[in-house]
Phi, psi and omega in degrees: 000309197270359178284337178281151176278336182235135180237132183289136189294319186287327169299318173295328176293320177299315179304319181276343179077036177230167184275169174297322179300323177291326177293316186297321179298315184291317180301304183304323178296320188282314177300333171292339186257334177233162187287329185217125174202123174050062182300147177261124177246120183050039177085348178262127175256122178252135181258134171287154186304319178294331167298314182295319184287326177295316183291320176289325180295317175300312182296317178294322186281343180297344182282343184238350179212167179291159181302317181297317178298314178302323179289322177295315176299326177290327181290317178299320187278319187252341184236020191294324183246349193273309183228138182295152178274153172290137182262000000 
């Protein structure tokens, strides 16, 4: 899975053991926080490795905090200098 630069969203959902809807919710919340996150091309969302790692981070941290808090933490951890936040 991690040896590829681009990961299919559905394959990644299976890897994490969650539904496509759960992945879509995390992607949507991250898109509200960042100017660019997991762009959709022709209806297919392909994840860059760092985007997949962000989703896994959020999923893992949801055991101890809310999804919104986990997304905020992911922005601080992964994107502080990489991509501008949505204002």
